[in-house]
A tleap script that builds the chain and sets N, CA, C and O, in Angstrom:
source leaprc.protein.ff14SB
mol = sequence {
  NMET VAL LEU THR LEU THR ASN TYR TYR SER
  SER ASP LYS PHE SER PHE ASN LYS PHE ILE
  ILE ARG LEU LYS SER ILE ASP ARG ASP PHE
  LYS ILE ASP THR ASP ASP ILE GLU SER GLN
  ILE SER SER PRO LEU ARG PHE ASP THR GLY
  ARG VAL ASP THR ILE ASN ILE GLY ASN ILE
  LYS PHE SER GLY THR LYS ILE ARG ARG ALA
  PHE GLY LEU ASN SER THR ASN PHE THR ILE
  GLU VAL ILE ASP ASP ASN VAL VAL PHE SER
  CYS VAL GLY PHE GLY HIE GLY VAL GLY MET
  SER GLN ASN GLY ALA ASN ALA MET ALA LYS
  GLU GLY SER GLY TYR ILE GLU ILE LEU LYS
  HIE TYR PHE SER GLY VAL ASP ILE ILE ASN
  ASP CTYR
}
set mol.1.N position { 103.914 117.807 134.216 }
set mol.1.CA position { 102.880 116.762 134.256 }
set mol.1.C position { 103.622 115.453 134.430 }
set mol.1.O position { 104.590 115.153 133.733 }
set mol.2.N position { 103.134 114.692 135.379 }
set mol.2.CA position { 103.694 113.291 135.696 }
set mol.2.C position { 102.651 112.294 135.087 }
set mol.2.O position { 101.455 112.362 135.372 }
set mol.3.N position { 103.163 111.388 134.254 }
set mol.3.CA position { 102.279 110.479 133.600 }
set mol.3.C position { 102.612 109.141 133.989 }
set mol.3.O position { 103.745 108.700 133.799 }
set mol.4.N position { 101.557 108.357 134.603 }
set mol.4.CA position { 101.795 106.999 134.947 }
set mol.4.C position { 101.298 106.190 133.770 }
set mol.4.O position { 100.168 106.346 133.306 }
set mol.5.N position { 102.183 105.314 133.300 }
set mol.5.CA position { 101.795 104.485 132.115 }
set mol.5.C position { 101.438 103.039 132.609 }
set mol.5.O position { 102.274 102.136 132.586 }
set mol.6.N position { 100.171 102.868 133.051 }
set mol.6.CA position { 99.697 101.594 133.483 }
set mol.6.C position { 99.617 100.637 132.222 }
set mol.6.O position { 99.142 101.039 131.160 }
set mol.7.N position { 100.063 99.456 132.376 }
set mol.7.CA position { 99.982 98.457 131.267 }
set mol.7.C position { 100.720 98.895 129.989 }
set mol.7.O position { 100.500 98.284 128.943 }
set mol.8.N position { 101.567 99.902 130.023 }
set mol.8.CA position { 102.284 100.308 128.823 }
set mol.8.C position { 103.124 99.223 128.206 }
set mol.8.O position { 103.200 99.053 126.989 }
set mol.9.N position { 103.795 98.445 129.172 }
set mol.9.CA position { 104.585 97.341 128.700 }
set mol.9.C position { 103.912 96.107 129.302 }
set mol.9.O position { 103.540 96.096 130.475 }
set mol.10.N position { 103.760 95.037 128.450 }
set mol.10.CA position { 103.109 93.887 128.993 }
set mol.10.C position { 103.647 92.652 128.143 }
set mol.10.O position { 104.149 92.738 127.022 }
set mol.11.N position { 103.463 91.565 128.831 }
set mol.11.CA position { 103.901 90.265 128.285 }
set mol.11.C position { 102.971 89.118 128.487 }
set mol.11.O position { 102.503 88.963 129.616 }
set mol.12.N position { 102.657 88.318 127.559 }
set mol.12.CA position { 101.723 87.304 127.536 }
set mol.12.C position { 102.340 86.008 127.145 }
set mol.12.O position { 102.966 86.010 126.085 }
set mol.13.N position { 102.268 84.896 127.829 }
set mol.13.CA position { 102.900 83.631 127.417 }
set mol.13.C position { 101.783 82.615 127.138 }
set mol.13.O position { 100.764 82.550 127.825 }
set mol.14.N position { 102.041 81.833 126.092 }
set mol.14.CA position { 101.081 80.747 125.670 }
set mol.14.C position { 101.827 79.495 125.403 }
set mol.14.O position { 102.889 79.531 124.782 }
set mol.15.N position { 101.318 78.387 125.847 }
set mol.15.CA position { 101.883 77.124 125.475 }
set mol.15.C position { 101.758 76.896 123.936 }
set mol.15.O position { 100.907 77.531 123.313 }
set mol.16.N position { 102.538 76.057 123.338 }
set mol.16.CA position { 102.436 75.836 121.944 }
set mol.16.C position { 101.098 75.406 121.596 }
set mol.16.O position { 100.541 75.810 120.576 }
set mol.17.N position { 100.504 74.507 122.508 }
set mol.17.CA position { 99.103 74.055 122.214 }
set mol.17.C position { 98.034 75.261 122.173 }
set mol.17.O position { 97.216 75.422 121.268 }
set mol.18.N position { 98.177 76.044 123.262 }
set mol.18.CA position { 97.152 77.136 123.191 }
set mol.18.C position { 97.410 78.148 122.093 }
set mol.18.O position { 96.456 78.767 121.622 }
set mol.19.N position { 98.678 78.356 121.647 }
set mol.19.CA position { 99.102 79.286 120.636 }
set mol.19.C position { 98.346 78.727 119.357 }
set mol.19.O position { 97.611 79.454 118.688 }
set mol.20.N position { 98.569 77.405 119.064 }
set mol.20.CA position { 98.020 76.796 117.849 }
set mol.20.C position { 96.564 76.885 117.913 }
set mol.20.O position { 95.973 77.321 116.925 }
set mol.21.N position { 95.880 76.510 118.999 }
set mol.21.CA position { 94.380 76.670 119.057 }
set mol.21.C position { 93.837 77.987 118.812 }
set mol.21.O position { 92.801 78.139 118.165 }
set mol.22.N position { 94.541 79.003 119.335 }
set mol.22.CA position { 94.092 80.401 119.141 }
set mol.22.C position { 94.192 80.785 117.653 }
set mol.22.O position { 93.288 81.434 117.126 }
set mol.23.N position { 95.300 80.383 116.959 }
set mol.23.CA position { 95.531 80.638 115.605 }
set mol.23.C position { 94.507 79.934 114.664 }
set mol.23.O position { 94.095 80.463 113.632 }
set mol.24.N position { 94.148 78.766 115.075 }
set mol.24.CA position { 93.211 77.991 114.322 }
set mol.24.C position { 91.756 78.600 114.539 }
set mol.24.O position { 90.854 78.379 113.730 }
set mol.25.N position { 91.590 79.340 115.621 }
set mol.25.CA position { 90.304 79.985 115.750 }
set mol.25.C position { 90.076 81.138 114.862 }
set mol.25.O position { 88.943 81.514 114.560 }
set mol.26.N position { 91.250 81.744 114.409 }
set mol.26.CA position { 91.155 82.852 113.386 }
set mol.26.C position { 91.002 82.218 111.946 }
set mol.26.O position { 90.223 82.679 111.112 }
set mol.27.N position { 91.751 81.205 111.742 }
set mol.27.CA position { 91.691 80.577 110.405 }
set mol.27.C position { 91.875 79.035 110.479 }
set mol.27.O position { 92.945 78.505 110.780 }
set mol.28.N position { 90.753 78.374 110.184 }
set mol.28.CA position { 90.719 76.872 110.410 }
set mol.28.C position { 91.673 76.129 109.571 }
set mol.28.O position { 91.921 74.953 109.837 }
set mol.29.N position { 92.263 76.771 108.511 }
set mol.29.CA position { 93.191 76.203 107.566 }
set mol.29.C position { 94.646 76.385 108.134 }
set mol.29.O position { 95.614 75.893 107.555 }
set mol.30.N position { 94.747 77.061 109.209 }
set mol.30.CA position { 96.128 77.235 109.783 }
set mol.30.C position { 96.839 75.900 110.028 }
set mol.30.O position { 96.245 74.971 110.575 }
set mol.31.N position { 98.118 75.805 109.621 }
set mol.31.CA position { 98.939 74.681 109.914 }
set mol.31.C position { 100.364 75.138 110.191 }
set mol.31.O position { 100.854 76.106 109.609 }
set mol.32.N position { 101.014 74.412 111.101 }
set mol.32.CA position { 102.330 74.745 111.482 }
set mol.32.C position { 103.012 73.507 111.936 }
set mol.32.O position { 102.398 72.627 112.538 }
set mol.33.N position { 104.393 73.424 111.626 }
set mol.33.CA position { 105.217 72.251 112.039 }
set mol.33.C position { 105.553 72.444 113.549 }
set mol.33.O position { 106.319 73.340 113.903 }
set mol.34.N position { 104.965 71.585 114.435 }
set mol.34.CA position { 105.269 71.828 115.833 }
set mol.34.C position { 106.647 71.460 116.247 }
set mol.34.O position { 107.028 71.704 117.392 }
set mol.35.N position { 107.405 70.891 115.377 }
set mol.35.CA position { 108.815 70.621 115.703 }
set mol.35.C position { 109.720 71.855 115.699 }
set mol.35.O position { 110.775 71.941 116.327 }
set mol.36.N position { 109.197 72.779 114.939 }
set mol.36.CA position { 110.068 74.056 114.811 }
set mol.36.C position { 109.192 75.256 114.592 }
set mol.36.O position { 109.217 75.864 113.522 }
set mol.37.N position { 108.446 75.589 115.558 }
set mol.37.CA position { 107.555 76.766 115.567 }
set mol.37.C position { 108.297 77.996 115.211 }
set mol.37.O position { 107.910 78.730 114.301 }
set mol.38.N position { 109.393 78.242 115.939 }
set mol.38.CA position { 110.086 79.521 115.856 }
set mol.38.C position { 110.479 79.891 114.437 }
set mol.38.O position { 110.344 81.045 114.030 }
set mol.39.N position { 110.972 78.903 113.676 }
set mol.39.CA position { 111.342 79.269 112.230 }
set mol.39.C position { 110.189 79.489 111.332 }
set mol.39.O position { 110.391 79.825 110.166 }
set mol.40.N position { 108.920 79.312 111.821 }
set mol.40.CA position { 107.810 79.519 111.000 }
set mol.40.C position { 106.971 80.840 111.432 }
set mol.40.O position { 105.823 81.063 111.047 }
set mol.41.N position { 107.669 81.623 112.233 }
set mol.41.CA position { 107.122 82.967 112.612 }
set mol.41.C position { 108.009 83.969 111.952 }
set mol.41.O position { 109.183 84.096 112.302 }
set mol.42.N position { 107.473 84.678 111.009 }
set mol.42.CA position { 108.317 85.656 110.227 }
set mol.42.C position { 108.413 87.028 111.030 }
set mol.42.O position { 107.662 87.306 111.965 }
set mol.43.N position { 109.341 87.780 110.594 }
set mol.43.CA position { 109.431 89.134 111.139 }
set mol.43.C position { 108.161 89.847 110.607 }
set mol.43.O position { 107.813 89.718 109.433 }
set mol.44.N position { 107.470 90.612 111.513 }
set mol.44.CA position { 106.230 91.238 111.015 }
set mol.44.C position { 106.470 92.440 110.077 }
set mol.44.O position { 107.511 93.092 110.157 }
set mol.45.N position { 105.603 92.699 109.282 }
set mol.45.CA position { 105.563 93.967 108.458 }
set mol.45.C position { 104.818 95.007 109.400 }
set mol.45.O position { 103.694 94.766 109.841 }
set mol.46.N position { 105.483 96.129 109.670 }
set mol.46.CA position { 104.950 97.135 110.651 }
set mol.46.C position { 104.559 98.408 109.893 }
set mol.46.O position { 105.047 98.740 108.812 }
set mol.47.N position { 103.624 99.085 110.578 }
set mol.47.CA position { 103.328 100.440 110.150 }
set mol.47.C position { 104.361 101.330 110.616 }
set mol.47.O position { 105.203 100.861 111.382 }
set mol.48.N position { 104.434 102.633 110.249 }
set mol.48.CA position { 105.385 103.586 110.659 }
set mol.48.C position { 105.316 103.729 112.238 }
set mol.48.O position { 106.316 104.070 112.871 }
set mol.49.N position { 104.222 103.484 112.793 }
set mol.49.CA position { 104.037 103.686 114.248 }
set mol.49.C position { 104.625 102.501 115.180 }
set mol.49.O position { 104.671 102.552 116.409 }
set mol.50.N position { 105.044 101.475 114.415 }
set mol.50.CA position { 105.656 100.308 115.061 }
set mol.50.C position { 104.638 99.184 115.240 }
set mol.50.O position { 105.050 98.076 115.585 }
set mol.51.N position { 103.360 99.388 115.032 }
set mol.51.CA position { 102.373 98.470 115.184 }
set mol.51.C position { 102.425 97.501 113.986 }
set mol.51.O position { 102.794 97.828 112.858 }
set mol.52.N position { 101.991 96.202 114.378 }
set mol.52.CA position { 102.066 95.147 113.296 }
set mol.52.C position { 101.005 95.277 112.324 }
set mol.52.O position { 99.826 95.365 112.668 }
set mol.53.N position { 101.402 95.292 111.072 }
set mol.53.CA position { 100.389 95.281 110.054 }
set mol.53.C position { 100.018 93.863 109.758 }
set mol.53.O position { 98.864 93.480 109.947 }
set mol.54.N position { 100.987 93.037 109.284 }
set mol.54.CA position { 100.820 91.620 109.058 }
set mol.54.C position { 101.979 90.776 109.492 }
set mol.54.O position { 103.086 91.310 109.557 }
set mol.55.N position { 101.837 89.534 109.791 }
set mol.55.CA position { 102.862 88.628 110.174 }
set mol.55.C position { 102.533 87.231 109.547 }
set mol.55.O position { 101.384 86.790 109.576 }
set mol.56.N position { 103.440 86.638 109.054 }
set mol.56.CA position { 103.323 85.203 108.500 }
set mol.56.C position { 103.631 84.285 109.719 }
set mol.56.O position { 104.662 84.391 110.382 }
set mol.57.N position { 102.683 83.408 109.949 }
set mol.57.CA position { 102.829 82.345 111.028 }
set mol.57.C position { 102.428 81.032 110.302 }
set mol.57.O position { 101.322 80.920 109.774 }
set mol.58.N position { 103.297 80.105 110.291 }
set mol.58.CA position { 102.859 78.721 109.551 }
set mol.58.C position { 102.553 79.131 108.132 }
set mol.58.O position { 103.314 79.818 107.451 }
set mol.59.N position { 101.396 78.667 107.737 }
set mol.59.CA position { 100.965 78.817 106.312 }
set mol.59.C position { 100.068 79.982 106.091 }
set mol.59.O position { 99.531 80.161 104.998 }
set mol.60.N position { 99.886 80.813 107.147 }
set mol.60.CA position { 98.818 81.888 107.047 }
set mol.60.C position { 99.521 83.332 107.299 }
set mol.60.O position { 100.413 83.460 108.138 }
set mol.61.N position { 99.089 84.308 106.577 }
set mol.61.CA position { 99.367 85.754 106.883 }
set mol.61.C position { 98.311 86.290 107.697 }
set mol.61.O position { 97.168 86.328 107.241 }
set mol.62.N position { 98.597 86.750 108.970 }
set mol.62.CA position { 97.636 87.251 109.841 }
set mol.62.C position { 97.773 88.806 109.964 }
set mol.62.O position { 98.874 89.349 109.874 }
set mol.63.N position { 96.693 89.453 110.157 }
set mol.63.CA position { 96.829 90.921 110.524 }
set mol.63.C position { 97.216 91.066 112.001 }
set mol.63.O position { 96.937 90.197 112.828 }
set mol.64.N position { 97.823 92.117 112.279 }
set mol.64.CA position { 98.240 92.409 113.721 }
set mol.64.C position { 96.997 92.559 114.540 }
set mol.64.O position { 97.030 92.172 115.709 }
set mol.65.N position { 95.881 93.092 114.036 }
set mol.65.CA position { 94.707 93.234 114.808 }
set mol.65.C position { 94.054 91.947 115.046 }
set mol.65.O position { 93.439 91.796 116.102 }
set mol.66.N position { 94.117 90.972 114.161 }
set mol.66.CA position { 93.615 89.656 114.410 }
set mol.66.C position { 94.344 88.902 115.505 }
set mol.66.O position { 93.743 88.261 116.367 }
set mol.67.N position { 95.663 89.004 115.438 }
set mol.67.CA position { 96.547 88.454 116.501 }
set mol.67.C position { 96.177 89.112 117.826 }
set mol.67.O position { 95.985 88.416 118.823 }
set mol.68.N position { 96.076 90.388 117.855 }
set mol.68.CA position { 95.747 91.138 119.155 }
set mol.68.C position { 94.488 90.616 119.701 }
set mol.68.O position { 94.434 90.330 120.897 }
set mol.69.N position { 93.474 90.465 118.936 }
set mol.69.CA position { 92.118 89.985 119.416 }
set mol.69.C position { 92.194 88.506 119.939 }
set mol.69.O position { 91.703 88.148 121.009 }
set mol.70.N position { 92.857 87.699 119.078 }
set mol.70.CA position { 92.843 86.259 119.383 }
set mol.70.C position { 93.638 85.977 120.622 }
set mol.70.O position { 93.339 84.987 121.289 }
set mol.71.N position { 94.637 86.767 120.994 }
set mol.71.CA position { 95.481 86.496 122.185 }
set mol.71.C position { 95.174 87.465 123.278 }
set mol.71.O position { 95.777 87.396 124.349 }
set mol.72.N position { 94.276 88.347 123.054 }
set mol.72.CA position { 93.851 89.303 124.080 }
set mol.72.C position { 95.075 90.246 124.525 }
set mol.72.O position { 95.243 90.548 125.707 }
set mol.73.N position { 95.867 90.661 123.556 }
set mol.73.CA position { 96.954 91.525 123.750 }
set mol.73.C position { 96.561 92.904 123.952 }
set mol.73.O position { 95.528 93.335 123.440 }
set mol.74.N position { 97.406 93.702 124.746 }
set mol.74.CA position { 97.079 95.143 124.831 }
set mol.74.C position { 97.239 96.006 123.691 }
set mol.74.O position { 96.652 97.085 123.620 }
set mol.75.N position { 98.061 95.545 122.737 }
set mol.75.CA position { 98.324 96.418 121.629 }
set mol.75.C position { 98.760 95.534 120.386 }
set mol.75.O position { 99.089 94.353 120.498 }
set mol.76.N position { 98.728 96.198 119.249 }
set mol.76.CA position { 99.265 95.548 118.003 }
set mol.76.C position { 100.794 95.819 117.843 }
set mol.76.O position { 101.423 95.319 116.911 }
set mol.77.N position { 101.319 96.548 118.687 }
set mol.77.CA position { 102.748 96.796 118.722 }
set mol.77.C position { 103.337 95.619 119.645 }
set mol.77.O position { 103.500 95.739 120.859 }
set mol.78.N position { 103.613 94.543 118.950 }
set mol.78.CA position { 104.147 93.397 119.800 }
set mol.78.C position { 105.256 92.814 118.997 }
set mol.78.O position { 105.445 93.032 117.800 }
set mol.79.N position { 106.023 91.995 119.829 }
set mol.79.CA position { 107.060 91.068 119.366 }
set mol.79.C position { 106.684 89.580 119.727 }
set mol.79.O position { 105.929 89.348 120.671 }
set mol.80.N position { 107.191 88.647 119.009 }
set mol.80.CA position { 106.961 87.242 119.374 }
set mol.80.C position { 108.242 86.563 119.590 }
set mol.80.O position { 109.157 86.668 118.774 }
set mol.81.N position { 108.338 85.862 120.675 }
set mol.81.CA position { 109.556 85.020 120.913 }
set mol.81.C position { 109.173 83.618 121.348 }
set mol.81.O position { 108.205 83.471 122.094 }
set mol.82.N position { 109.858 82.614 120.935 }
set mol.82.CA position { 109.667 81.216 121.425 }
set mol.82.C position { 110.696 81.070 122.568 }
set mol.82.O position { 111.903 81.250 122.406 }
set mol.83.N position { 110.136 80.741 123.693 }
set mol.83.CA position { 111.047 80.487 124.900 }
set mol.83.C position { 110.604 79.125 125.419 }
set mol.83.O position { 109.452 78.980 125.826 }
set mol.84.N position { 111.469 78.134 125.419 }
set mol.84.CA position { 111.276 76.778 125.843 }
set mol.84.C position { 110.056 76.230 125.005 }
set mol.84.O position { 110.145 76.166 123.779 }
set mol.85.N position { 109.003 75.867 125.621 }
set mol.85.CA position { 107.745 75.320 124.908 }
set mol.85.C position { 106.661 76.313 125.037 }
set mol.85.O position { 105.489 75.966 125.180 }
set mol.86.N position { 107.065 77.621 124.984 }
set mol.86.CA position { 106.018 78.714 124.969 }
set mol.86.C position { 106.291 79.714 123.907 }
set mol.86.O position { 107.405 79.844 123.399 }
set mol.87.N position { 105.180 80.467 123.559 }
set mol.87.CA position { 105.208 81.565 122.713 }
set mol.87.C position { 104.937 82.779 123.540 }
set mol.87.O position { 103.888 82.866 124.179 }
set mol.88.N position { 105.878 83.756 123.552 }
set mol.88.CA position { 105.735 84.920 124.414 }
set mol.88.C position { 105.593 86.138 123.492 }
set mol.88.O position { 106.423 86.438 122.634 }
set mol.89.N position { 104.399 86.850 123.765 }
set mol.89.CA position { 104.128 88.061 123.149 }
set mol.89.C position { 104.589 89.243 124.112 }
set mol.89.O position { 104.203 89.234 125.281 }
set mol.90.N position { 105.380 90.224 123.654 }
set mol.90.CA position { 105.725 91.427 124.436 }
set mol.90.C position { 105.170 92.602 123.704 }
set mol.90.O position { 105.433 92.820 122.521 }
set mol.91.N position { 104.402 93.347 124.430 }
set mol.91.CA position { 103.695 94.517 123.856 }
set mol.91.C position { 104.126 95.846 124.404 }
set mol.91.O position { 104.513 95.985 125.564 }
set mol.92.N position { 104.045 96.804 123.539 }
set mol.92.CA position { 104.300 98.208 123.939 }
set mol.92.C position { 103.051 99.009 123.622 }
set mol.92.O position { 102.519 98.945 122.514 }
set mol.93.N position { 102.604 99.744 124.585 }
set mol.93.CA position { 101.249 100.458 124.404 }
set mol.93.C position { 100.123 99.756 124.810 }
set mol.93.O position { 100.146 98.589 125.200 }
set mol.94.N position { 99.023 100.538 124.710 }
set mol.94.CA position { 97.784 99.902 125.233 }
set mol.94.C position { 96.676 100.533 124.400 }
set mol.94.O position { 96.516 101.753 124.435 }
set mol.95.N position { 95.958 99.801 123.702 }
set mol.95.CA position { 94.783 100.372 122.941 }
set mol.95.C position { 94.840 100.091 121.479 }
set mol.95.O position { 95.643 99.266 121.043 }
set mol.96.N position { 94.020 100.745 120.701 }
set mol.96.CA position { 93.828 100.504 119.261 }
set mol.96.C position { 94.936 101.353 118.470 }
set mol.96.O position { 95.168 101.018 117.308 }
set mol.97.N position { 95.583 102.354 118.989 }
set mol.97.CA position { 96.539 103.146 118.297 }
set mol.97.C position { 96.029 104.040 117.321 }
set mol.97.O position { 96.673 104.335 116.314 }
set mol.98.N position { 94.730 104.551 117.616 }
set mol.98.CA position { 94.114 105.541 116.648 }
set mol.98.C position { 94.332 107.004 116.998 }
set mol.98.O position { 93.784 107.886 116.336 }
set mol.99.N position { 95.156 107.284 118.069 }
set mol.99.CA position { 95.548 108.648 118.268 }
set mol.99.C position { 95.511 109.221 119.632 }
set mol.99.O position { 96.250 110.181 119.851 }
set mol.100.N position { 94.792 108.790 120.536 }
set mol.100.CA position { 94.647 109.447 121.776 }
set mol.100.C position { 94.910 108.480 122.914 }
set mol.100.O position { 94.190 107.488 123.034 }
set mol.101.N position { 95.921 108.723 123.769 }
set mol.101.CA position { 96.228 107.917 124.886 }
set mol.101.C position { 95.209 108.210 126.101 }
set mol.101.O position { 95.070 109.318 126.619 }
set mol.102.N position { 94.608 107.187 126.426 }
set mol.102.CA position { 93.641 107.479 127.555 }
set mol.102.C position { 94.336 107.830 128.873 }
set mol.102.O position { 93.803 108.611 129.662 }
set mol.103.N position { 95.540 107.249 129.121 }
set mol.103.CA position { 96.254 107.618 130.273 }
set mol.103.C position { 96.786 109.131 130.156 }
set mol.103.O position { 96.721 109.919 131.100 }
set mol.104.N position { 97.280 109.427 128.991 }
set mol.104.CA position { 97.735 110.814 128.817 }
set mol.104.C position { 96.657 111.808 128.889 }
set mol.104.O position { 96.867 112.879 129.458 }
set mol.105.N position { 95.418 111.518 128.310 }
set mol.105.CA position { 94.276 112.501 128.395 }
set mol.105.C position { 93.827 112.653 129.827 }
set mol.105.O position { 93.493 113.737 130.307 }
set mol.106.N position { 93.836 111.449 130.517 }
set mol.106.CA position { 93.407 111.505 131.915 }
set mol.106.C position { 94.456 112.343 132.722 }
set mol.106.O position { 94.059 113.128 133.583 }
set mol.107.N position { 95.723 112.193 132.469 }
set mol.107.CA position { 96.696 113.034 133.185 }
set mol.107.C position { 96.536 114.479 132.946 }
set mol.107.O position { 96.632 115.313 133.846 }
set mol.108.N position { 96.280 114.766 131.667 }
set mol.108.CA position { 96.128 116.205 131.267 }
set mol.108.C position { 94.842 116.766 131.957 }
set mol.108.O position { 94.844 117.939 132.329 }
set mol.109.N position { 93.785 116.004 132.135 }
set mol.109.CA position { 92.572 116.438 132.667 }
set mol.109.C position { 92.794 116.741 134.207 }
set mol.109.O position { 92.305 117.728 134.757 }
set mol.110.N position { 93.535 115.849 134.815 }
set mol.110.CA position { 93.896 115.932 136.295 }
set mol.110.C position { 94.739 117.119 136.530 }
set mol.110.O position { 94.748 117.655 137.638 }
set mol.111.N position { 95.475 117.574 135.512 }
set mol.111.CA position { 96.327 118.725 135.587 }
set mol.111.C position { 95.572 120.065 135.324 }
set mol.111.O position { 96.112 121.159 135.488 }
set mol.112.N position { 94.232 119.894 134.887 }
set mol.112.CA position { 93.443 121.003 134.711 }
set mol.112.C position { 93.078 121.343 133.244 }
set mol.112.O position { 92.324 122.281 132.983 }
set mol.113.N position { 93.595 120.609 132.362 }
set mol.113.CA position { 93.225 120.757 130.907 }
set mol.113.C position { 91.768 120.430 130.633 }
set mol.113.O position { 91.213 119.484 131.192 }
set mol.114.N position { 91.136 121.254 129.738 }
set mol.114.CA position { 89.797 120.894 129.353 }
set mol.114.C position { 89.748 120.019 128.146 }
set mol.114.O position { 90.756 119.704 127.515 }
set mol.115.N position { 88.509 119.630 127.841 }
set mol.115.CA position { 88.442 118.647 126.670 }
set mol.115.C position { 88.922 119.120 125.352 }
set mol.115.O position { 89.457 118.376 124.530 }
set mol.116.N position { 88.703 120.447 125.173 }
set mol.116.CA position { 89.139 121.092 123.906 }
set mol.116.C position { 90.706 121.071 123.729 }
set mol.116.O position { 91.275 120.705 122.701 }
set mol.117.N position { 91.305 121.504 124.850 }
set mol.117.CA position { 92.785 121.456 124.989 }
set mol.117.C position { 93.375 120.000 124.715 }
set mol.117.O position { 94.352 119.809 123.992 }
set mol.118.N position { 92.735 119.088 125.314 }
set mol.118.CA position { 93.146 117.655 125.217 }
set mol.118.C position { 93.037 117.182 123.805 }
set mol.118.O position { 93.972 116.602 123.252 }
set mol.119.N position { 91.865 117.434 123.204 }
set mol.119.CA position { 91.648 116.985 121.818 }
set mol.119.C position { 92.612 117.641 120.913 }
set mol.119.O position { 93.156 116.972 120.035 }
set mol.120.N position { 92.874 118.933 121.063 }
set mol.120.CA position { 93.797 119.587 120.204 }
set mol.120.C position { 95.238 119.148 120.388 }
set mol.120.O position { 96.055 119.251 119.473 }
set mol.121.N position { 95.531 118.672 121.546 }
set mol.121.CA position { 96.908 118.215 121.881 }
set mol.121.C position { 97.069 116.845 120.983 }
set mol.121.O position { 98.071 116.705 120.282 }
set mol.122.N position { 96.138 115.936 121.028 }
set mol.122.CA position { 96.291 114.730 120.287 }
set mol.122.C position { 95.920 114.746 118.819 }
set mol.122.O position { 96.404 113.908 118.058 }
set mol.123.N position { 95.041 115.714 118.382 }
set mol.123.CA position { 94.651 115.801 116.987 }
set mol.123.C position { 94.917 117.173 116.484 }
set mol.123.O position { 94.057 118.054 116.488 }
set mol.124.N position { 96.205 117.342 116.027 }
set mol.124.CA position { 96.628 118.703 115.709 }
set mol.124.C position { 95.938 119.108 114.389 }
set mol.124.O position { 95.646 118.261 113.545 }
set mol.125.N position { 95.687 120.408 114.232 }
set mol.125.CA position { 95.043 120.973 113.078 }
set mol.125.C position { 93.613 120.856 112.935 }
set mol.125.O position { 93.056 121.098 111.865 }
set mol.126.N position { 92.951 120.465 114.051 }
set mol.126.CA position { 91.499 120.368 114.079 }
set mol.126.C position { 90.889 121.593 114.613 }
set mol.126.O position { 91.482 122.381 115.349 }
set mol.127.N position { 89.620 121.723 114.189 }
set mol.127.CA position { 88.771 122.837 114.848 }
set mol.127.C position { 87.693 122.202 115.524 }
set mol.127.O position { 87.067 121.280 115.002 }
set mol.128.N position { 87.434 122.658 116.690 }
set mol.128.CA position { 86.277 122.074 117.413 }
set mol.128.C position { 85.150 123.117 117.312 }
set mol.128.O position { 85.255 124.263 117.748 }
set mol.129.N position { 84.036 122.606 116.683 }
set mol.129.CA position { 82.890 123.393 116.471 }
set mol.129.C position { 81.734 122.998 117.251 }
set mol.129.O position { 81.393 121.815 117.261 }
set mol.130.N position { 81.077 123.905 117.925 }
set mol.130.CA position { 79.830 123.662 118.626 }
set mol.130.C position { 78.674 123.833 117.614 }
set mol.130.O position { 78.334 124.940 117.196 }
set mol.131.N position { 78.145 122.782 117.280 }
set mol.131.CA position { 77.127 122.732 116.204 }
set mol.131.C position { 75.630 122.604 116.722 }
set mol.131.O position { 74.724 122.151 116.022 }
set mol.132.N position { 75.473 123.045 118.000 }
set mol.132.CA position { 74.085 122.949 118.506 }
set mol.132.C position { 73.314 124.215 118.250 }
set mol.132.O position { 72.140 124.306 118.609 }
savepdb mol mol.pdb
quit
């Protein structure tokens, strides 16, 4: 099976001003010293999957999900870098991370797998019951 990973790696760049505006849209009490933004972005606390659980930016602890939504990121598995006068998010993966790759499931279907085989591939130990 050949799997094409569309949007699996992505990068989004925001000026300091847009970065601050988006964070204030999450929490109006957000404050950050614009002279040294980089030192006010902590290393994130991550789940075992690599996705960001929480990250401290300025005076606020944000969830990875809130950051993903506010910046329109493809995933909560992201890193943040300050490059020149920009904040750059680099993401790995695409989606919510709850268990089933849409690209992978689509590739399996194109190879002839049925929905039961696909579901059992992504969710091991489950029984599919027809309850009609």
